[in-house]
N, C-alpha and C positions, 0 to 999 in steps of 0.2 A: 504494500500499500504505499502511496505517495502522500505527502502533506506539504502544505505551504512552506517555502524555504524560510520565510521569516519566523514562522512558528517553530521550525526545527532548530534554526540558529538561536532563538531565544531560549528553547529547551536545553541545548548544549551549554550555552553561556551560564544558565542557572546551575547546572550540575557542576561546572568548573568553579563557580563561586561558592558552592556549598561545601565541597571537600576536595582538597588538593589531590587526594589519592584516588579519586574516581577517575577511570579511563573517560575518554570522550564518549559522550552518550550515544547510543546505537540509533540508527535509522529505524523506522517502524518495521516490524516483523512481516514477513511474507505470509499471507493468508490470513483468515480470521475475519470478523465482522467489524465494520467501523461504527463508532459511536461519536456523534458531534454535539456540541453544546456552545453556548455563548454567555459571556458575563454580562452584567447589567449595562456596561459601557459598549457592548457590541463586540467585544474581542472573542475571536473564535478559538475554541480548544477542541481537541479531539483525542481519540483513543482507539486502540484495536483490541478486540476481545478474542482470545483463542481458547478453544475447549479441548481438554484431554480427558480421555476415558481410560481407566485402568482395570484390567481383569484381576480376578482373585490370586493369580500366581505372579502378579507384577510386583517386582521389588519396590517400586515407587510407592506402594501403598504404605510402606513403612513411615513415609513422611508426608504423604498426600491423601486427599480425599479420592474416592474411586471416580468422581465426576468433578473435575476442577475446571473453573472458568477464570482465566487470567486476563486482567486489563493491563495493557501497556499505555499509560497516559502520556500525553504531549500538552502540556498547559502553559508552556513558556514561562513568562514572568508574571503570571496572574495570580499566583500564591494560593492562598486558602480558597478563595472565591472561585478560581478557575477549577481547581480540583473538586470543589463542592458541586458545581453545576455539571461537571462531567460524571460525577458519582450519582447525581440525580437522574441523569440521562440513562446511565446504566441501570439503575433501579427500575426506571420505567420500562426499559427492555425486558428486564427479568420478570415483569408482571405477566408477560405473554408465555413464560416457561413454567414448567412444573418439575424442578429438580428434586431428587429424593433426599433422604436423611444423610447419605454418605456423599455429600456434595460440599463445594466450597466456592466462594468468590475470593480471588487472590490478587494482590498487587505487590510487586517487588520494587522497592523504592530507596533512594539514599537515606541512611539513617539519620543524618543530621538536618533534614529538611523539616523544621518544626512547623512550618506554615502548612505543609501537607499533612503532618500528623494530626493537626487539629481537625481536618476534614475527615480523615480516616476514622478517627474515634466518633465523630458526630454521625457517622454512617454505619456504626456497629462493628468495624473492623478492629482486630486486636493483633498485636505482634506476636507471631507464632514461630518465627525463625529469624536468625540473623546471621549473616556472613560477617565474621570478624576477622581482622588482620593484625599481625604482629610483625613489625618491621625493625630493622636495626639490630645490632648486637647487644644483648642484655646479659647481665650477670645472672646465672642460674640460681634458683632457690635450692639450697641443700636438702630440703625436705625432710624425711624421716630417717632415723638410725636403723641399722640392721636390715636394711633392704638392699638386694641386688637386682640389677637389671640385665636382662639377656633376650636374644632373639627367640622367637617362638618356633616350635618344631611340630611335625605332624601329630606327634603323641599328645599334644596339648589341645587338640581340636575340640574335644567334647567339653573340657573346662571353659574354653573360650567361647564356645556357642551358648553354654548355659549362662555365663556372665553377660553376654551380649543380649540374650533374651530377657534376663532380669532387669537390664537397664531399659530396654524397650517398654517392658511392662510398667516400670516406673514412670517413664516419660508419658505413656498413655494416660496417665491420671492427669498431668498438668499441660499437656501440649498436643502431640499428635494422637491419632486415634490408636486404640488397643487393637491389635490384630492377633487372633488366636493362632494363626499359622506363621507367627513371626519367626520360629525356628527354621521352617522350610524357606522362608524368604531371605534370612541372614546367612544360611549355611554356605550357599555358592561363593559369595565373596570372600568368605573366610578360607574356604578350600582353595580358591584361586591364589589368594595371598601367600598361603602356605606352600603352594607349588612352586613358588620362586625360589631361586638359588639362595637369595639373601632376602627373605621376606620382611617387609616393612611392618613387622609385628613385634612389638616390644613388650615383654613381661616384667613386672616387678614381683619379686618373691620375697616373702618373709618366712623365716623358719622352714625354709625348702618348700613352701607351698605358694601357689600362684595367689597373688593378692590383688593385682591390677593388670590390665593391658591396654596398649595403645595401637591402633592401626592407622597407618599413614600411607602417602603416595607422593610421587613427584608429579607436578603438574607445570606445563609451560604455557604462559600466556603470551601470544604471538599475533601479529597483525592478521586479522580475518578469522581468528579462532573464536570459538564460543567462549573461551575464558577470558578473552580480551574485552568482552562486554562487561565483565565484573571486576577484573583485576588489572592493574598496571602491567605493562609488558615485563617479562622476566621469568625466572625459574622460581617456583614456589613449592614449599613443602605443605602438603595437604594433611591435616589431622582428620581422619574420617570418624574415628570413635575412640574414646577413652572410657574405660570401665573400671570401677573399683569394687571389691566384694562389699556388699551393703553394710555388713557389720564393722568394716574398717574405714568407712568413709570419715574424712575429717582428721585422719591420723598422719597425714603428709605423704601418703603413698603416691597420690596423683602429682604432687609436686616433684617428688624424686623421679618419677617416671618421665614427666614432661621435661625436666632438666636435661636428661639423657637424649630425649627426642629432639629438642631444640639444638643441642650440641651437635648432633649428628647431621641435622639439616643444614646448619651453619657450616659445618666442615665440608659438606658436599656442594656448597656455593649457592645456597638459597638466597634469593632476594628478600624473603620474608616467608611466614608461615600464615596459613589460614585455615578456618574451620567454620562449621555451621553449629549454632547452639540455640537452645530455646529460651527466649528472655523470661517465659513464665515459669521456667524450672528453677526452683529456689537453690538448687546445688550448683548447676552450671553457670547460671547468670552471675554468680559471685566468684566462682573458681576462675573462670577465664579471663575476667577482667584483672584479677590479681596476678594472672600469667602474663599480662602486658598486652592483651588483645582488647581491641575495641571495634564496635560495630561499623561496617562499611555500608552494607545493604541490610534492610529488614524487610521480611515478607509478611504483609499484613493480610489477615484472613477473616472470613466470617463463615460459620458452619451453622446450619446448611446454607446453601446459596441463596435460598428464598429469604433468609434473615437479613440480607443487605438492607439497610434503611435508605 
C-alpha cells in the first residue's frame, strides 16, 4: 500500500525524534486493508490492518492470539489526536466483524511515544510485550555464589522442557494465553538448539542440579531484512528465553547466568543484545531493567478483538 509522501516523511521524522535507537520507520506493509481518518483540522492519517490466523500446532500461539489483527498506523506528527481518530475508524470497521474469544487487536509502536500511549489506553489496549535492548559494554553482576554455568547437552532436554513449560504456565496468568499443548509447541525449538555443535543454551547449576537456563541466538540486522525494521543495523545477541526453577527465583541465579551470556555475546562482537518480555509480568519487568535493558518497542493489545473501544 502506498500513502502520501508528506505523511510518510512526517511519520519517519517523528520516529527519529522519539528515540535515537529506532531504525528508520518502515514503509506501509504489502497487503492488508487500509483504514483512513482525519483530525479536526482535516489532517489525514491512515493505517493498514493485517490479519493472521494460527492453527493449534503453530508455535506462534505461545505469544499470540489464534486470530490476530495488527494495525500499522501512520499518523505523522498528529500525536494523540491522530492516533485516536485512527483507532476510532478501526473500531468502526471492527463493528462489522465477529471475532472469537481467542482473538486480539495489536499495535507494535515505539515505547517512548507517550502521546500514542494515551490513545492506546483510551481505546482499551494494554502493553503485552516489549522488545528491549541492551547496548554498550557493562560490568556484569556477580550474582549468586556457588553457581556454575555451562552449555546444555542433549541429556538435559527433559529438564529444560519442563522448566520452559512452567514459565509459560506462569506467564499465562499475567500476559499471554495459557496453552495446554505448550510442551509440544516448545519442544522443537529446544531440540533444534541442542542439535547445534555449540548450542546457545546455557545452564546455571547449583549443587550439581540445573537451577536456571537461558536460550539465545545470533541475529543480524541488515538493510532490507525484517530485523532492520526493529533494530539498528548490526550483529545482535538475542535472548529468547530465561528460566529459573520457581523455588529459586530471587536468589541471584538469573543474574549469574546472564552475566555469562552477556560476556559471551560481547566476546563474539555483538553490537548489543535484545529480548522480548512482558511488562505485566511482575518478575521480568523488574529483572530485565536491572540487567540494563530498556524498551524500544511495545506491543499493545486488546483481547478479544471485539473489546477494542
